[in-house]
FIMIDREN-703960 format. One line per 4 residues: number of its first residue (from 1); for each residue x, y, z of N, C-alpha, C. Coordinates in pm, whole numbers, always signed. Example, Ala and Ser with C-alpha at 12.3 -4.5 7.8 and 13.67 -1.06 7.14 Angstrom:
<recs>
1 = +1319/-569/+780/+1230/-450/+780/+1320/-330/+780 | +1285/-225/+708/+1367/-106/+714/+1290/+3/+787 $
</recs>
This chain:
<recs>
1 = +5468/+8186/+3343/+5564/+8265/+3416/+5704/+8248/+3357 | +5742/+8126/+3330/+5873/+8099/+3273/+5882/+8159/+3134 | +5773/+8152/+3062/+5771/+8208/+2927/+5797/+8359/+2931 | +5736/+8429/+3024/+5757/+8573/+3037/+5903/+8605/+3072 $
5 = +5961/+8525/+3161/+6100/+8546/+3199/+6193/+8528/+3079 | +6170/+8426/+3001/+6253/+8399/+2883/+6239/+8513/+2783 | +6120/+8563/+2763/+6098/+8674/+2670/+6168/+8800/+2721 | +6160/+8828/+2850/+6226/+8946/+2907/+6378/+8937/+2892 $
9 = +6434/+8821/+2918/+6578/+8802/+2904/+6619/+8822/+2759 | +6542/+8768/+2667/+6573/+8783/+2525/+6565/+8929/+2482 | +6467/+9002/+2530/+6454/+9143/+2495/+6567/+9227/+2552 | +6607/+9201/+2675/+6717/+9275/+2735/+6848/+9243/+2664 $
13 = +6873/+9120/+2633/+6995/+9082/+2562/+6997/+9142/+2422 | +6883/+9145/+2357/+6875/+9203/+2223/+6895/+9353/+2225 | +6849/+9420/+2329/+6865/+9565/+2338/+7011/+9602/+2357 | +7086/+9523/+2431/+7228/+9551/+2451/+7306/+9530/+2322 $
17 = +7268/+9433/+2245/+7339/+9403/+2122/+7306/+9496/+2008 | +7203/+9578/+2021/+7159/+9665/+1913/+7222/+9804/+1918 | +7316/+9826/+2008/+7378/+9958/+2020/+7449/+9995/+1890 | +7525/+9902/+1832/+7594/+9928/+1706/+7496/+9955/+1593 $
21 = +7388/+9881/+1592/+7285/+9901/+1490/+7221/+10038/+1504 | +7195/+10080/+1626/+7135/+10211/+1649/+7229/+10323/+1605 | +7359/+10305/+1630/+7456/+10406/+1586/+7461/+10413/+1434 | +7457/+10298/+1368/+7455/+10297/+1222/+7329/+10365/+1167 $
25 = +7217/+10343/+1232/+7093/+10406/+1187/+7101/+10557/+1202 | +7164/+10605/+1309/+7180/+10750/+1327/+7268/+10809/+1217 | +7377/+10740/+1185/+7467/+10787/+1079/+7395/+10783/+945 | +7320/+10675/+920/+7244/+10665/+795/+7146/+10781/+781 $
29 = +7076/+10813/+888/+6980/+10923/+883/+7052/+11055/+855 | +7167/+11075/+916/+7243/+11199/+894/+7292/+11207/+750 | +7344/+11096/+696/+7394/+11095/+559/+7280/+11118/+460 | +7169/+11053/+481/+7056/+11064/+388/+6988/+11201/+396 $
33 = +7007/+11275/+505/+6950/+11409/+516/+7041/+11516/+459 | +7164/+11480/+423/+7258/+11577/+367/+7218/+11614/+224 | +7253/+11735/+187/+7226/+11785/+52/+7351/+11787/-35 | +7470/+11776/+27/+7596/+11778/-48/+7683/+11660/-7 $
37 = +7776/+11626/-94/+7867/+11515/-66/+7960/+11547/+50 | +8000/+11672/+64/+8089/+11708/+175/+8018/+11692/+309 | +7890/+11723/+314/+7812/+11703/+436/+7805/+11554/+469 | +7784/+11472/+368/+7775/+11327/+389/+7910/+11271/+435 $
41 = +8019/+11324/+380/+8151/+11279/+423/+8173/+11310/+572 | +8129/+11426/+615/+8141/+11462/+757/+8055/+11369/+842 | +7934/+11337/+795/+7846/+11248/+871/+7903/+11107/+879 | +7974/+11064/+775/+8032/+10929/+772/+8143/+10914/+876 $
45 = +8200/+11025/+920/+8305/+11019/+1023/+8249/+10970/+1157 | +8118/+10971/+1172/+8055/+10927/+1296/+8032/+10776/+1299 | +8070/+10705/+1193/+8057/+10559/+1194/+8145/+10506/+1307 | +8091/+10422/+1393/+8168/+10372/+1508/+8295/+10301/+1463 $
49 = +8408/+10331/+1529/+8534/+10269/+1489/+8546/+10122/+1531 | +8466/+10080/+1627/+8474/+9941/+1673/+8393/+9851/+1580 | +8420/+9724/+1589/+8349/+9628/+1504/+8203/+9619/+1545 | +8118/+9623/+1445/+7976/+9607/+1467/+7939/+9470/+1414 $
53 = +7862/+9397/+1492/+7825/+9262/+1452/+7747/+9268/+1321 | +7791/+9189/+1225/+7726/+9186/+1095/+7602/+9098/+1102 | +7488/+9162/+1085/+7360/+9092/+1081/+7288/+9138/+955 | +7185/+9069/+915/+7110/+9117/+798/+7060/+9260/+816 $
57 = +7022/+9296/+937/+6972/+9432/+963/+7083/+9536/+950 | +7200/+9511/+1008/+7309/+9608/+997/+7358/+9619/+853 | +7356/+9508/+780/+7395/+9513/+639/+7295/+9596/+558 | +7168/+9585/+590/+7064/+9663/+521/+7081/+9813/+550 $
61 = +7108/+9846/+675/+7128/+9986/+713/+7251/+10042/+643 | +7358/+9964/+640/+7481/+10009/+573/+7457/+10028/+423 | +7381/+9940/+361/+7351/+9953/+218/+7271/+10080/+192 | +7172/+10109/+275/+7094/+10232/+259/+7184/+10355/+272 $
65 = +7275/+10351/+370/+7366/+10463/+392/+7455/+10484/+270 | +7509/+10377/+214/+7596/+10388/+98/+7519/+10428/-27 | +7393/+10388/-37/+7310/+10432/-151/+7289/+10583/-147 | +7264/+10637/-28/+7248/+10782/-14/+7379/+10854/-49 $
69 = +7490/+10799/-4/+7620/+10859/-32/+7649/+10856/-182 | +7620/+10745/-248/+7642/+10734/-393/+7554/+10833/-469 | +7430/+10852/-423/+7339/+10948/-487/+7396/+11090/-479 | +7450/+11125/-362/+7508/+11259/-346/+7632/+11277/-432 $
73 = +7716/+11174/-441/+7835/+11183/-525/+7797/+11197/-673 | +7694/+11124/-715/+7655/+11131/-857/+7591/+11265/-891 | +7527/+11331/-794/+7469/+11462/-819/+7577/+11567/-842 | +7691/+11550/-778/+7799/+11646/-791/+7888/+11623/-912 $
77 = +7869/+11512/-979/+7952/+11477/-1093/+7891/+11534/-1221 | +7972/+11597/-1306/+7918/+11650/-1431/+7877/+11535/-1524 | +7781/+11560/-1606/+7732/+11459/-1698/+7826/+11445/-1818 | +7833/+11326/-1873/+7912/+11303/-1994/+7822/+11285/-2114 $
81 = +7693/+11307/-2095/+7595/+11295/-2203/+7603/+11418/-2293 | +7640/+11400/-2421/+7651/+11516/-2510/+7516/+11579/-2543 | +7408/+11506/-2523/+7275/+11558/-2553/+7206/+11619/-2432 | +7273/+11620/-2319/+7214/+11675/-2198/+7203/+11827/-2210 $
85 = +7097/+11883/-2156/+7083/+12029/-2162/+7193/+12098/-2082 | +7238/+12210/-2130/+7342/+12287/-2064/+7276/+12382/-1966 | +7327/+12382/-1842/+7271/+12472/-1742/+7322/+12613/-1766 | +7239/+12710/-1736/+7274/+12850/-1761/+7393/+12894/-1677 $
89 = +7411/+12835/-1560/+7522/+12875/-1472/+7657/+12831/-1526 | +7659/+12732/-1614/+7789/+12684/-1665/+7831/+12757/-1790 | +7744/+12835/-1853/+7778/+12909/-1973/+7841/+13042/-1933 | +7957/+13072/-1991/+8025/+13198/-1958/+8063/+13268/-2082 $
</recs>
């Protein structure tokens, strides 16, 4: 009986503390679903302004979010490779 009570208290306390993590996960999902960097920039505005407790899980979520953002930024950047094929839309 005491064991069940301790587990319930731990679960309730953990659920209250995960609000910041859940918000980060929502922002991460929005950023990773974007197709353009401007869309991702708009989604990043939803990052909670208050401090979120730094845990290994929140750090992992933040890293995934920034990886998606970096991927979108690199897609929009022109290549500096002289041997890269030229796209037909850029030839005028």
